C-alpha positions as CSV (number, residue, x, y, z in Angstrom):
1,M,17.3,-0.3,4.8
2,A,14.7,-1.1,2.2
3,A,11.0,0.0,2.6
4,S,7.9,-1.8,1.6
5,L,4.3,-0.5,1.1
6,F,2.2,-3.4,2.1
7,I,-1.6,-4.1,2.6
8,V,-3.3,-4.7,6.0
9,V,-6.9,-6.0,5.7
10,E,-9.1,-5.2,8.7
11,G,-9.9,-8.3,10.9
12,E,-7.9,-11.4,12.1
13,D,-8.1,-13.4,8.8
14,P,-9.6,-12.3,5.6
15,G,-9.7,-15.8,4.2
16,F,-7.3,-15.1,1.3
17,D,-3.5,-14.3,0.8
18,I,-3.0,-10.4,1.2
19,F,0.9,-10.7,0.6
20,V,2.4,-8.0,-1.7
21,N,6.2,-7.4,-1.6
22,G,5.8,-3.7,-1.9
23,H,9.4,-2.8,-2.3
24,A,9.1,-1.5,-5.9
25,L,6.1,0.7,-4.7
26,A,8.2,2.2,-2.0
27,R,11.1,2.9,-4.2
28,N,8.8,4.6,-6.6
29,E,6.4,6.4,-4.2
30,D,7.3,9.9,-5.2
31,A,6.7,9.2,-9.0
32,L,3.5,7.3,-8.3
33,D,2.2,10.3,-6.1
34,R,2.9,12.6,-9.0
35,L,1.4,10.1,-11.5
36,A,-1.8,9.7,-9.3
37,A,-2.1,13.5,-9.2
38,R,-1.8,13.6,-12.9
39,L,-4.5,10.9,-13.2
40,K,-6.8,12.7,-10.5
41,V,-6.8,9.7,-8.2
42,P,-5.8,9.5,-4.5
43,P,-2.1,8.4,-4.1
44,L,-1.3,5.2,-2.3
45,L,-0.1,6.9,0.8
46,Q,-3.5,8.6,1.1
47,F,-4.6,5.2,2.3
48,F,-1.8,5.0,4.9
49,S,-2.4,4.2,8.5
50,V,-0.8,2.3,11.4
51,D,-2.3,-0.2,13.8
52,E,-0.9,-1.8,16.9
53,N,0.6,-4.8,14.9
54,S,2.3,-2.4,12.5
55,M,3.8,-0.4,15.3
56,A,5.0,-3.4,17.1
57,L,6.8,-4.5,14.0
58,L,8.4,-1.1,13.6
59,L,9.5,-1.1,17.3
60,E,10.9,-4.8,16.7
61,Q,12.8,-3.4,13.6
62,G,14.6,-0.8,15.6
63,A,12.4,2.3,15.9
64,D,13.0,2.3,19.6
65,D,12.3,5.9,20.0
66,P,10.3,6.3,23.3
67,E,8.0,8.8,21.7
68,W,6.7,6.0,19.4
69,Q,5.6,4.0,22.4
70,R,2.9,6.6,23.3
71,P,-0.8,5.5,22.8
72,L,-1.6,5.4,19.3
73,P,-4.6,6.8,17.4
74,K,-7.0,4.3,16.2
75,P,-6.1,2.9,12.8
76,Q,-8.0,4.4,9.9
77,W,-9.7,1.9,7.5
78,F,-10.6,2.6,3.8
79,D,-13.0,1.1,1.4
80,A,-11.3,-1.3,-0.9
81,S,-13.3,0.1,-3.8
82,D,-11.5,3.6,-3.2
83,G,-8.2,2.0,-3.3
84,L,-9.1,-0.1,-6.3
85,L,-9.8,3.0,-8.2
86,S,-6.3,4.5,-7.8
87,V,-4.5,1.3,-8.3
88,S,-6.5,0.4,-11.5
89,A,-5.9,3.9,-12.9
90,L,-2.1,3.5,-12.2
91,I,-2.1,0.1,-13.9
92,R,-3.9,1.4,-17.1
93,F,-1.5,4.2,-17.5
94,L,1.7,2.2,-16.8
95,A,0.5,-0.6,-19.1
96,V,0.2,1.7,-22.1
97,T,3.3,3.9,-21.0
98,P,5.9,1.3,-20.2
99,A,8.7,4.0,-20.3
100,A,7.1,6.0,-17.6
101,L,9.2,4.6,-14.7
102,G,12.0,3.2,-16.9
103,S,13.3,-0.2,-15.7
104,E,11.1,0.1,-12.7
105,T,7.8,0.0,-14.6
106,Q,7.5,-3.8,-14.7
107,P,8.3,-4.4,-11.0
108,V,5.7,-1.6,-10.0
109,L,3.1,-3.1,-12.4
110,T,3.6,-6.5,-10.9
111,E,3.1,-5.0,-7.4
112,L,0.1,-2.9,-8.4
113,R,-1.6,-5.9,-9.9
114,Q,-1.0,-7.8,-6.6
115,Y,-2.7,-4.7,-4.8
116,Q,-5.4,-5.1,-7.3
117,R,-6.1,-8.7,-6.6
118,V,-6.3,-8.2,-2.9
119,L,-8.4,-5.1,-3.2
120,R,-10.8,-6.8,-5.4
121,K,-11.2,-9.8,-3.0
122,S,-11.5,-7.2,-0.2
123,A,-14.2,-5.3,-2.0
124,L,-16.2,-8.5,-2.7
125,R,-16.0,-9.5,1.0
126,G,-16.8,-5.9,2.3
127,L,-13.5,-5.8,4.1
128,R,-11.8,-2.4,4.6
129,W,-7.8,-1.9,4.3
130,H,-5.0,0.4,4.6
131,V,-1.3,0.7,3.4
132,A,1.4,0.2,6.0
133,V,5.1,0.6,5.7
134,S,7.9,-1.8,6.8
135,W,11.6,-1.1,6.8
136,R,14.1,-3.9,6.6
């Protein structure tokens, strides 16, 4: 089962494409957490939250544990500029240190740049966001 770290933008339709595959980010989440700590920026999972749509997707994908069907806390939303700070720091480091994640560096950089694009557009529109996880 492959995990994906993807972006959820607050609201029905932000007016732009928010798709990020997120598989490389999920595969390298531990290494990225350590790197974020080294760079003194929040790790991507610090921006994690779930909303009803994300939980419905998880339940659909087989997480049918009855405990998951309890009422959920309200989702947390974060300023796009805060996420942009972390993502940009990771991009800068990986761009000048391509061996940092071995063969995974380029796929991770691609997805971080996609995050950066979405977060920039979100920040310009004053939209909040969070990271969600999907397993397929």
